[in-house]
C-alpha positions as a Markdown table, in Angstrom:
| # | Residue | x | y | z |
|---|---|---|---|---|
| 1 | Met | -0.4 | -20.0 | -14.7 |
| 2 | Ser | -3.6 | -20.1 | -12.6 |
| 3 | Ser | -4.2 | -18.3 | -9.5 |
| 4 | Ser | -3.7 | -21.7 | -7.5 |
| 5 | Asp | 0.0 | -21.5 | -8.9 |
| 6 | Arg | 0.8 | -17.9 | -8.4 |
| 7 | His | 1.8 | -15.4 | -5.5 |
| 8 | Arg | 3.1 | -12.4 | -5.3 |
| 9 | Gly | 6.3 | -12.7 | -3.3 |
| 10 | Lys | 9.9 | -11.6 | -3.7 |
| 11 | His | 12.0 | -10.8 | -6.8 |
| 12 | Pro | 14.7 | -13.4 | -7.6 |
| 13 | Ser | 17.4 | -10.4 | -6.8 |
| 14 | Asp | 15.6 | -9.3 | -3.5 |
| 15 | Thr | 17.5 | -11.1 | -1.1 |
| 16 | Glu | 20.7 | -9.3 | -2.5 |
| 17 | Leu | 19.2 | -6.0 | -3.1 |
| 18 | Phe | 17.4 | -5.9 | 0.3 |
| 19 | Gly | 19.5 | -8.1 | 2.7 |
| 20 | Pro | 21.4 | -6.8 | 5.9 |
| 21 | Ala | 24.1 | -5.6 | 4.1 |
| 22 | Pro | 22.8 | -3.2 | 1.7 |
| 23 | Thr | 20.2 | -1.7 | 4.0 |
| 24 | Pro | 22.3 | 1.0 | 6.2 |
| 25 | Ala | 23.1 | 2.4 | 2.4 |
| 26 | Leu | 19.5 | 2.6 | 1.8 |
| 27 | Arg | 18.5 | 4.0 | 4.8 |
| 28 | Gln | 20.8 | 6.8 | 3.9 |
| 29 | Ala | 19.4 | 7.3 | 0.9 |
| 30 | Val | 15.9 | 7.6 | 1.7 |
| 31 | Ser | 16.9 | 10.5 | 4.3 |
| 32 | Asp | 19.1 | 12.2 | 1.5 |
| 33 | Leu | 16.2 | 11.9 | -1.2 |
| 34 | Ser | 13.8 | 13.1 | 1.5 |
| 35 | Trp | 16.1 | 16.0 | 2.4 |
| 36 | Leu | 16.2 | 17.1 | -1.3 |
| 37 | Leu | 12.5 | 16.4 | -1.9 |
| 38 | Gly | 11.7 | 18.8 | 1.4 |
| 39 | Arg | 13.7 | 21.6 | -0.3 |
| 40 | Gly | 11.8 | 21.3 | -3.8 |
| 41 | Tyr | 13.9 | 19.0 | -6.0 |
| 42 | Ala | 11.9 | 17.4 | -8.6 |
| 43 | Arg | 11.5 | 13.7 | -7.6 |
| 44 | Asn | 13.2 | 11.9 | -10.9 |
| 45 | Ser | 16.5 | 14.2 | -10.5 |
| 46 | Ala | 16.6 | 13.8 | -7.1 |
| 47 | Val | 16.1 | 9.9 | -7.3 |
| 48 | Lys | 18.7 | 9.9 | -9.7 |
| 49 | Leu | 21.4 | 12.2 | -7.9 |
| 50 | Val | 20.8 | 9.8 | -4.7 |
| 51 | Gly | 20.8 | 6.5 | -6.7 |
| 52 | Asp | 24.4 | 7.5 | -8.2 |
| 53 | Arg | 25.7 | 8.2 | -5.1 |
| 54 | Tyr | 24.7 | 5.2 | -3.5 |
| 55 | Glu | 25.2 | 3.1 | -6.3 |
| 56 | Leu | 21.9 | 1.5 | -6.1 |
| 57 | Arg | 20.3 | -0.9 | -8.4 |
| 58 | Glu | 16.9 | 0.0 | -10.1 |
| 59 | Arg | 15.0 | -1.9 | -8.0 |
| 60 | Gln | 16.6 | -0.2 | -4.7 |
| 61 | Arg | 15.9 | 3.4 | -6.5 |
| 62 | Leu | 12.6 | 2.4 | -6.4 |
| 63 | Ala | 12.4 | 1.4 | -3.0 |
| 64 | Ala | 13.9 | 4.6 | -1.8 |
| 65 | Ala | 11.4 | 6.5 | -3.8 |
| 66 | Arg | 8.6 | 4.7 | -2.3 |
| 67 | Ala | 10.3 | 5.1 | 1.2 |
| 68 | Ala | 11.1 | 8.9 | 0.8 |
| 69 | Cys | 8.9 | 11.7 | 2.2 |
| 70 | Ser | 9.5 | 15.4 | 3.1 |
| 71 | Asp | 9.2 | 16.7 | 7.0 |
| 72 | Thr | 6.3 | 18.7 | 5.7 |
| 73 | Ala | 4.5 | 15.7 | 4.0 |
| 74 | Arg | 5.1 | 13.5 | 7.0 |
| 75 | Glu | 3.7 | 15.8 | 9.3 |
| 76 | Ala | 0.7 | 16.4 | 7.3 |
| 77 | Arg | 0.1 | 12.9 | 6.7 |
| 78 | Ala | 0.4 | 12.2 | 10.5 |
| 79 | Gln | -2.3 | 14.8 | 11.4 |
| 80 | Asn | -4.8 | 13.6 | 8.9 |
| 81 | His | -4.4 | 9.9 | 10.1 |
| 82 | Leu | -7.3 | 8.4 | 12.4 |
| 83 | Pro | -6.7 | 6.0 | 15.0 |
| 84 | Ala | -8.6 | 2.6 | 14.3 |
| 85 | Glu | -11.2 | 3.5 | 16.9 |
| 86 | Ala | -12.5 | 6.5 | 14.6 |
| 87 | Leu | -13.5 | 3.9 | 12.3 |
| 88 | Arg | -16.5 | 2.9 | 14.1 |
| 89 | Gly | -19.7 | 4.0 | 12.7 |
| 90 | Arg | -18.2 | 5.6 | 9.5 |
| 91 | Ser | -18.1 | 5.4 | 6.0 |
| 92 | Val | -15.0 | 3.8 | 4.7 |
| 93 | Trp | -13.4 | 4.0 | 1.0 |
| 94 | Ile | -10.6 | 1.6 | -0.3 |
| 95 | Asp | -8.3 | 2.3 | -2.5 |
| 96 | Gly | -8.6 | -1.7 | -3.7 |
| 97 | Phe | -5.3 | -2.6 | -5.8 |
| 98 | Asn | -3.1 | -0.4 | -3.4 |
| 99 | Leu | -4.2 | -2.6 | -0.5 |
| 100 | Leu | -4.8 | -5.8 | -1.5 |
| 101 | Val | -1.4 | -6.2 | -3.6 |
| 102 | Thr | 0.2 | -5.1 | -0.2 |
| 103 | Leu | -1.3 | -7.5 | 1.7 |
| 104 | Glu | -0.8 | -10.2 | -0.9 |
| 105 | Ala | 2.7 | -9.4 | -1.0 |
| 106 | Ala | 2.7 | -9.7 | 2.9 |
| 107 | Leu | 1.2 | -13.0 | 2.6 |
| 108 | Ser | 3.5 | -14.6 | 0.3 |
| 109 | Gly | 6.8 | -13.4 | 1.8 |
| 110 | Gly | 7.4 | -10.2 | -0.5 |
| 111 | Val | 9.3 | -7.2 | 0.4 |
| 112 | Leu | 7.7 | -4.6 | 2.5 |
| 113 | Leu | 9.2 | -1.1 | 3.2 |
| 114 | His | 8.6 | 0.7 | 6.5 |
| 115 | Cys | 8.3 | 4.0 | 4.9 |
| 116 | Arg | 9.6 | 7.1 | 6.4 |
| 117 | Asp | 5.6 | 8.1 | 6.8 |
| 118 | Gly | 4.9 | 4.8 | 8.9 |
| 119 | Cys | 3.2 | 3.2 | 5.9 |
| 120 | Leu | 4.4 | -0.3 | 4.5 |
| 121 | Arg | 4.8 | -0.4 | 0.9 |
| 122 | Asp | 5.5 | -3.3 | -1.2 |
| 123 | Met | 7.6 | -3.5 | -4.3 |
| 124 | Ser | 4.9 | -5.1 | -6.5 |
| 125 | Ser | 3.7 | -3.4 | -9.3 |
| 126 | Val | 0.5 | -4.2 | -11.5 |
| 127 | His | 1.5 | -2.9 | -14.9 |
| 128 | Gly | -1.7 | -2.5 | -16.2 |
| 129 | Ser | -2.9 | -6.0 | -15.6 |
| 130 | Tyr | -3.8 | -7.8 | -12.4 |
| 131 | His | -3.9 | -11.3 | -11.8 |
| 132 | Ala | -5.2 | -13.1 | -8.6 |
| 133 | Val | -2.8 | -15.1 | -6.5 |
| 134 | Val | -3.0 | -17.8 | -4.2 |
| 135 | Glu | -3.4 | -15.4 | -1.1 |
| 136 | Thr | -6.1 | -13.2 | -2.5 |
| 137 | Asp | -9.1 | -14.5 | -1.1 |
| 138 | Thr | -7.1 | -14.4 | 2.3 |
| 139 | Ala | -5.9 | -11.0 | 2.2 |
| 140 | Ile | -9.9 | -9.9 | 1.4 |
| 141 | Thr | -11.1 | -11.9 | 4.2 |
| 142 | Leu | -8.4 | -10.1 | 6.8 |
| 143 | Val | -9.7 | -6.8 | 5.5 |
| 144 | Gly | -13.3 | -8.3 | 6.1 |
| 145 | Ser | -12.6 | -9.4 | 9.4 |
| 146 | Arg | -10.7 | -6.5 | 10.6 |
| 147 | Leu | -13.0 | -3.9 | 9.7 |
| 148 | Ala | -16.0 | -5.9 | 11.4 |
| 149 | Glu | -13.7 | -5.8 | 14.2 |
| 150 | Leu | -13.7 | -1.9 | 14.0 |
| 151 | His | -17.7 | -1.8 | 13.3 |
| 152 | Ala | -17.0 | 0.4 | 10.0 |
| 153 | Ala | -20.8 | 1.4 | 9.0 |
| 154 | Ser | -20.0 | 0.8 | 5.2 |
| 155 | Val | -16.9 | 0.0 | 3.0 |
| 156 | His | -16.7 | 0.9 | -0.5 |
| 157 | Trp | -14.2 | -0.5 | -2.7 |
| 158 | Leu | -12.8 | 1.3 | -5.7 |
| 159 | Leu | -10.6 | -0.5 | -8.1 |
| 160 | Asp | -9.1 | 0.8 | -11.4 |
| 161 | Lys | -11.1 | 0.2 | -14.4 |
| 162 | Pro | -8.5 | 0.7 | -17.0 |
| 163 | Val | -6.6 | -2.4 | -15.3 |
| 164 | Ser | -7.6 | -5.7 | -16.9 |
| 165 | Asn | -9.1 | -8.2 | -14.5 |
| 166 | Ser | -10.3 | -5.4 | -12.4 |
| 167 | Gly | -14.2 | -6.7 | -13.1 |
| 168 | Arg | -13.1 | -10.4 | -12.2 |
| 169 | Leu | -11.6 | -9.0 | -9.0 |
| 170 | Ala | -14.8 | -6.8 | -8.5 |
| 171 | Ala | -17.1 | -10.1 | -8.5 |
| 172 | Arg | -14.8 | -12.0 | -6.4 |
| 173 | Ile | -14.8 | -9.3 | -3.8 |
| 174 | Arg | -18.7 | -9.4 | -4.1 |
| 175 | Glu | -19.0 | -13.0 | -3.8 |
| 176 | Leu | -17.3 | -13.0 | -0.7 |
| 177 | Thr | -19.5 | -9.8 | 0.4 |
| 178 | Lys | -21.9 | -12.3 | 0.2 |
| 179 | Gln | -21.1 | -14.6 | 1.9 |
| 180 | His | -19.8 | -13.2 | 4.9 |
| 181 | Thr | -22.9 | -10.5 | 4.9 |
| 182 | Trp | -20.3 | -7.2 | 5.0 |
| 183 | Pro | -21.5 | -3.8 | 4.5 |
| 184 | Trp | -19.6 | -3.7 | 1.2 |
| 185 | Thr | -19.9 | -2.6 | -2.3 |
| 186 | Val | -17.5 | -2.5 | -5.1 |
| 187 | Glu | -16.9 | -0.3 | -8.2 |
| 188 | Ala | -14.4 | -0.1 | -11.1 |
| 189 | Val | -14.0 | 3.5 | -12.0 |
| 190 | Phe | -11.1 | 5.3 | -14.5 |
| 191 | Asn | -9.5 | 7.0 | -11.7 |
| 192 | Pro | -9.7 | 6.0 | -8.4 |
| 193 | Asp | -7.4 | 8.3 | -6.9 |
| 194 | Thr | -9.8 | 11.2 | -8.0 |
| 195 | Asp | -12.9 | 9.5 | -6.4 |
| 196 | Leu | -11.0 | 8.8 | -3.1 |
| 197 | Ile | -9.6 | 12.3 | -2.6 |
| 198 | Ala | -13.4 | 13.6 | -3.3 |
| 199 | Ala | -15.0 | 11.6 | -0.5 |
| 200 | Arg | -14.4 | 14.2 | 1.9 |
| 201 | Asp | -17.0 | 12.6 | 4.6 |
| 202 | Ser | -15.3 | 9.1 | 4.3 |
| 203 | Ile | -12.2 | 7.6 | 5.9 |
| 204 | Ile | -9.7 | 6.4 | 3.4 |
| 205 | Ile | -7.6 | 3.3 | 3.2 |
| 206 | Ser | -4.7 | 3.7 | 1.2 |
| 207 | Ser | -0.9 | 4.1 | 1.2 |
| 208 | Asp | -0.5 | 5.7 | -1.7 |
| 209 | Ala | 1.3 | 9.0 | -1.3 |
| 210 | Val | -0.8 | 11.0 | -3.8 |
| 211 | Val | -4.4 | 9.9 | -2.4 |
| 212 | Ile | -3.2 | 10.4 | 1.5 |
| 213 | Asp | -1.7 | 13.7 | 0.7 |
| 214 | Gly | -5.1 | 14.8 | -1.0 |
| 215 | Ala | -7.5 | 12.7 | 1.6 |
| 216 | Ala | -9.1 | 14.7 | 4.3 |
| 217 | Ser | -8.6 | 11.6 | 6.6 |
| 218 | Trp | -7.3 | 8.5 | 6.2 |
| 219 | Tyr | -6.5 | 5.2 | 8.1 |
| 220 | Asn | -3.1 | 3.0 | 7.4 |
| 221 | Leu | -4.9 | -0.6 | 7.3 |
| 222 | Ala | -2.4 | -2.1 | 5.5 |
| 223 | Ser | 0.3 | -1.7 | 8.5 |
| 224 | Asp | -2.4 | -2.4 | 11.3 |
| 225 | Leu | -3.3 | -5.9 | 9.6 |
| 226 | Ile | 0.6 | -6.6 | 9.0 |
| 227 | Leu | 2.1 | -5.8 | 12.0 |
| 228 | Thr | -0.8 | -5.9 | 15.1 |
| 229 | His | -2.2 | -9.3 | 13.2 |
| 230 | Pro | 0.7 | -11.1 | 11.7 |
| 231 | Cys | -0.6 | -12.6 | 8.5 |
| 232 | Gly | 2.5 | -14.6 | 7.1 |
| 233 | Pro | 6.1 | -14.6 | 6.9 |
| 234 | Thr | 6.6 | -10.8 | 6.7 |
| 235 | Trp | 9.8 | -9.4 | 5.5 |
| 236 | Ile | 9.9 | -5.6 | 6.3 |
| 237 | Val | 12.8 | -3.6 | 5.2 |
| 238 | Asp | 13.3 | -0.7 | 7.9 |
| 239 | Leu | 13.8 | 2.6 | 5.8 |
| 240 | His | 11.6 | 4.7 | 8.5 |
| 241 | Asp | 14.6 | 7.0 | 9.7 |
């Protein structure tokens, strides 16, 4: 299947799993899981405990795990999150697959979770292999237009080198960079998380919990684009609180 036939939309069971009927139980599961995480419970065992209590299916348990965080983590993330105006004249580093897959899901009507820390997270997974979809170029262009509006001085994309087709994606981003004369560079590295956290003088764009917990400062660009710059038939499941 070529990228012209492929989307990153909803799973066949998502209408049943994330419709209006199960959402209240999912919200309560996120609340309980967040409480357990705040008291030192291991994530996997806490997810099982909460999932069993609310009889969640596997995909719902994954959603609860992505949406939940302790009060301490939520407060720390909020403290290190910068407003959009702070990007002016700054160096910006992008967690490439994290941002792009979320926007591709939004553009193709996939489930987005409004998580407890305010991030929008998708239910897709790269699983060691990335394939471009119909919405890929649009997603990249949306990022470029918004960062140009915010006058970021430079933008550095990091992609996971072990993920197959990361080289092809890097090449496509470079092609679009040249077309639009964006101040962008793209690099495929073995461990983007480590490099993103180490970039202390730059603003990090990601919604990955490990990355934003370790970053000196970050910006929630995915939510910015999806909530304030509508980019598709968005389906947002509110698990915020």
